[in-house]
C-alpha positions as CSV (number, residue, x, y, z in Angstrom):
1,M,-152.6,-26.1,47.5
2,P,-155.9,-24.3,47.5
3,E,-158.3,-25.9,49.6
4,Q,-160.8,-26.5,46.6
5,E,-158.1,-28.6,44.8
6,W,-157.8,-31.0,47.6
7,P,-159.1,-34.4,46.6
8,K,-162.1,-36.0,48.5
9,C,-160.4,-38.7,50.2
10,W,-159.2,-39.7,53.9
11,Y,-156.2,-38.2,55.0
12,Y,-153.5,-38.8,57.5
13,I,-152.2,-35.6,59.5
14,Q,-148.2,-35.6,60.0
15,D,-146.8,-33.5,62.8
16,K,-143.7,-32.5,61.3
17,R,-141.7,-31.1,64.1
18,Q,-140.4,-34.7,65.0
19,Y,-139.7,-38.1,63.4
20,V,-139.0,-41.4,65.3
21,G,-136.0,-42.5,63.8
22,N,-136.7,-42.2,60.2
23,C,-140.8,-42.8,60.8
24,V,-143.3,-40.1,60.3
25,L,-145.1,-39.0,63.6
26,W,-149.0,-39.2,62.8
27,W,-151.8,-37.8,64.8
28,G,-153.8,-40.4,66.6
29,P,-157.7,-40.9,66.1
30,N,-159.9,-38.2,67.1
31,N,-157.1,-35.5,67.6
32,N,-155.5,-37.5,70.4
33,G,-151.9,-38.4,70.7
34,Y,-149.5,-39.2,68.1
35,T,-147.9,-42.6,66.8
36,T,-145.5,-44.0,64.1
37,E,-147.9,-47.0,63.5
38,I,-150.0,-46.2,60.6
39,D,-152.8,-48.7,61.6
40,A,-153.1,-47.0,64.9
41,A,-153.1,-43.2,63.1
42,G,-156.3,-41.2,62.7
43,R,-157.9,-40.8,59.4
44,Y,-159.5,-37.6,58.7
45,T,-162.0,-36.3,56.3
46,R,-160.8,-33.4,53.8
47,E,-162.6,-30.9,56.0
48,Q,-160.9,-32.0,59.0
49,A,-157.8,-32.1,57.4
50,I,-158.3,-28.4,56.0
51,A,-159.3,-27.2,59.5
52,I,-156.2,-28.9,61.2
53,T,-153.6,-27.7,58.8
54,R,-155.1,-24.2,58.5
55,N,-154.6,-23.7,62.3
56,R,-151.3,-25.3,62.8
57,R,-148.3,-24.6,60.3
58,T,-146.2,-27.6,61.9
59,D,-148.9,-30.2,60.5
60,I,-149.2,-31.7,56.9
61,A,-152.1,-33.6,55.5
62,W,-151.4,-36.6,53.6
63,P,-154.0,-38.4,51.2
64,E,-154.4,-42.0,52.4
65,H,-153.2,-43.3,49.1
66,L,-149.9,-41.9,49.3
67,V,-149.2,-42.9,52.6
68,K,-150.1,-46.3,52.0
69,M,-147.7,-46.7,49.1
70,A,-145.1,-45.2,51.3
71,T,-145.5,-47.6,54.0
72,V,-143.2,-50.2,54.8
73,A,-143.3,-53.1,57.3
74,H,-140.8,-53.3,60.3
75,V,-140.3,-55.5,63.3
76,R,-140.5,-54.1,66.9
77,I,-137.9,-55.7,69.0
78,E,-140.1,-55.7,72.1
79,R,-142.7,-57.8,70.3
80,L,-140.4,-60.0,68.9
81,R,-139.0,-61.1,72.4
82,D,-142.4,-61.1,74.0
83,F,-143.4,-63.8,71.3
84,A,-139.9,-65.6,71.6
85,E,-140.5,-65.8,75.5
86,R,-144.1,-67.0,75.1
87,D,-143.0,-69.8,72.8
88,G,-140.1,-70.6,75.1
89,E,-137.4,-69.4,72.5
90,D,-134.1,-67.7,73.5
91,A,-135.1,-63.8,73.5
92,G,-131.7,-63.2,72.3
93,G,-132.0,-65.1,68.9
94,W,-129.5,-67.4,67.3
95,T,-126.7,-65.2,67.8
96,A,-126.9,-65.1,71.7
97,H,-124.2,-67.8,72.1
98,E,-121.7,-66.4,69.5
99,E,-119.5,-64.7,72.3
100,H,-119.1,-68.2,73.8
101,D,-118.5,-70.2,70.5
102,S,-115.5,-69.8,68.6
103,S,-117.2,-71.4,65.5
104,Y,-119.4,-68.3,65.2
105,R,-116.6,-66.1,64.9
106,C,-114.0,-65.2,61.9
107,L,-110.5,-66.5,62.3
108,M,-109.1,-63.3,60.5
109,C,-111.0,-60.4,62.2
110,G,-112.8,-62.0,65.2
111,K,-116.2,-60.5,64.4
112,P,-119.2,-62.4,64.5
113,K,-119.9,-64.4,61.0
114,R,-123.5,-63.6,61.4
115,T,-123.9,-67.4,59.6
116,N,-124.8,-70.9,60.9
117,N,-122.1,-72.3,58.6
118,T,-119.3,-73.5,60.8
119,T,-117.4,-75.1,58.2
120,W,-115.9,-71.9,56.7
121,P,-114.1,-70.0,59.2
122,H,-114.3,-66.5,57.9
123,C,-117.0,-63.8,57.8
124,R,-118.1,-62.6,54.3
125,K,-115.7,-59.4,54.3
126,C,-112.8,-61.4,55.1
127,A,-113.8,-64.4,52.6
128,A,-114.1,-61.8,49.8
129,E,-110.4,-60.5,50.7
130,I,-109.3,-64.1,50.9
131,R,-110.7,-64.7,47.4
132,N,-108.5,-61.9,46.1
133,S,-105.5,-62.6,47.9
134,K,-102.3,-64.6,47.4
135,C,-101.2,-67.5,49.8
136,S,-98.0,-66.7,51.6
137,W,-97.2,-70.1,52.2
138,C,-97.9,-71.6,48.6
139,G,-97.9,-68.8,46.6
140,E,-101.4,-69.6,44.7
141,E,-104.3,-67.3,44.8
142,G,-107.7,-67.6,46.3
143,H,-106.9,-68.4,49.6
144,N,-104.6,-67.6,52.4
145,Q,-102.1,-69.2,55.0
146,L,-105.0,-69.6,57.5
147,T,-106.8,-72.1,55.0
148,C,-103.8,-73.3,53.0
149,E,-103.4,-77.1,52.7
150,L,-99.7,-76.7,53.6
151,N,-100.6,-75.2,57.0
152,V,-102.5,-78.3,58.0
153,G,-101.0,-80.9,60.7
154,S,-100.9,-84.0,58.6
155,E,-97.6,-85.7,57.6
156,E,-97.9,-84.8,54.0
157,A,-98.6,-81.2,55.0
158,K,-95.5,-81.3,57.2
159,R,-93.7,-82.7,54.3
160,R,-95.0,-80.0,51.9
161,R,-94.1,-77.3,54.2
162,E,-90.5,-78.3,54.5
163,T,-90.3,-78.5,50.7
164,H,-91.9,-75.3,50.6
165,G,-89.7,-73.7,53.0
166,A,-86.4,-74.9,51.3
167,A,-88.2,-73.5,48.0
168,K,-88.6,-70.2,49.8
169,R,-84.9,-70.3,50.9
170,R,-83.8,-71.1,47.4
171,R,-85.6,-68.2,46.1
172,K,-84.2,-65.8,48.5
173,K,-80.6,-67.2,47.8
174,E,-81.1,-66.7,44.1
175,R,-82.3,-62.9,44.8
176,E,-79.3,-62.3,46.7
177,Q,-76.8,-63.5,44.4
178,A,-78.3,-61.7,41.3
């Protein structure tokens, strides 16, 4: 863009040679250092931005209003851990105990469920598969043998299992005769 067309506003200077993750690397205040934190980045006048970008082809001047519109908040893990330790919380978060507690693991795949709901034994992915599957115990849809009522230790469940087994054997015999 020709220099006379640059709007009169504040600019942030990006060093386009490098990114940190997917974050832009900004010049610091007073041409000093670099940062990904927009609040710690230097703000430059139109004239300063023109001079900087004229001398270095690896730098891009961005108008402040565009940078502010593209800014998103993120959480820095080291600060999160510092605050947790200061407040006496477990610095690992609530998933720190999932390795030792089977109620935090899916019964099907064994992966962490990422939920505090200990009554439902599956992760979201496996739960979706279960809802779309057919139970091999009872033949009904919407659950699997791990959650089937027939697979529970009560007397009623034992009776239904025996009936189910007999029905299964009968169906197999009918198929063989056909």
